[in-house]
C-alpha positions in Angstrom: -204.8 -138.5 71.2 -203.3 -141.5 69.3 -203.7 -139.7 66.0 -201.9 -136.6 67.2 -199.0 -138.7 68.6 -198.8 -140.6 65.3 -199.0 -137.3 63.4 -195.9 -135.8 65.0 -193.8 -138.8 65.8 -194.6 -141.0 62.8 -196.2 -139.1 59.9 -194.0 -136.1 60.0 -190.7 -138.0 59.7 -192.2 -140.2 57.0 -193.4 -137.2 54.9 -190.0 -135.5 55.4 -188.1 -138.6 54.2 -190.5 -139.1 51.2 -190.2 -135.4 50.3 -186.4 -135.5 50.4 -186.3 -138.8 48.4 -188.8 -137.3 45.8 -186.7 -134.2 45.4 -183.5 -136.2 44.9 -185.1 -138.7 42.6 -187.3 -136.5 40.4 -185.9 -133.1 41.0 -187.7 -129.8 41.7 -189.3 -129.7 38.2 -191.9 -132.5 38.9 -193.0 -132.0 42.5 -195.4 -134.6 43.9 -195.8 -132.7 47.2 -197.5 -129.3 47.2 -194.8 -126.7 47.8 -197.2 -124.4 49.7 -198.3 -127.2 52.0 -194.7 -128.3 52.6 -193.9 -124.7 53.6 -196.8 -124.7 56.0 -195.6 -128.0 57.4 -192.1 -126.6 57.9 -193.5 -123.6 59.8 -195.8 -125.8 61.9 -193.0 -128.2 62.7 -190.7 -125.3 63.6 -193.4 -123.8 65.9 -193.9 -127.2 67.5 -190.2 -127.6 68.1 -190.0 -124.2 69.6 -192.9 -124.8 71.9 -191.6 -128.2 72.9 -188.0 -127.2 73.5 -188.0 -123.6 74.8 -191.5 -122.9 76.2 -192.4 -126.1 77.9 -189.1 -127.6 79.0 -186.9 -124.6 79.6 -189.4 -122.1 81.1 -192.0 -124.4 82.7 -190.0 -127.6 83.3 -193.0 -129.8 82.4 -194.1 -132.0 79.5 -196.5 -130.9 76.7 -199.5 -133.1 77.1 -201.5 -130.5 78.9 -200.3 -127.4 77.0 -203.1 -125.8 75.0 -200.9 -123.8 72.7 -199.3 -127.0 71.2 -202.6 -128.6 70.1 -203.3 -126.4 67.0 -199.8 -127.0 65.7 -200.1 -130.7 66.2 -203.4 -130.8 64.3 -202.0 -128.8 61.4 -199.0 -131.1 61.2 -201.3 -134.2 61.2 -203.7 -132.8 58.7 -201.0 -131.8 56.2 -199.1 -135.1 56.6 -202.2 -137.1 56.0 -203.2 -135.1 52.9 -199.7 -135.1 51.4 -199.3 -138.9 52.0 -202.6 -139.4 50.2 -201.4 -137.2 47.4 -198.1 -139.1 47.2 -199.8 -142.5 47.2 -202.2 -141.4 44.4 -199.3 -140.0 42.3 -197.2 -143.2 42.8 -200.2 -145.3 41.9 -200.7 -143.3 38.7 -197.0 -143.7 37.8 -197.2 -147.5 38.2 -200.5 -147.8 36.2 -199.0 -145.7 33.3 -195.8 -147.7 33.2 -197.7 -151.1 33.2 
């Protein structure tokens, strides 16, 4: 439960900020983040936003903690964020060891 909350509310914004910063700093020619995983993360985040905003709040007038259709999207978001943060950390560690 805590991991899924951290995945959506903490890891997703951190990965998004790091992805934008990496694209601005290094450009699209040297991507640190996997483009296919980032596309999957965008789809999962869009699906999560749709389910949160329209399905649960507008149609049902309830919160999402007991909604089963949201759980797979949350786990996909968390899994992609954790693996991409590990990849980013490994790439930044390699950059610092090469420059030192």
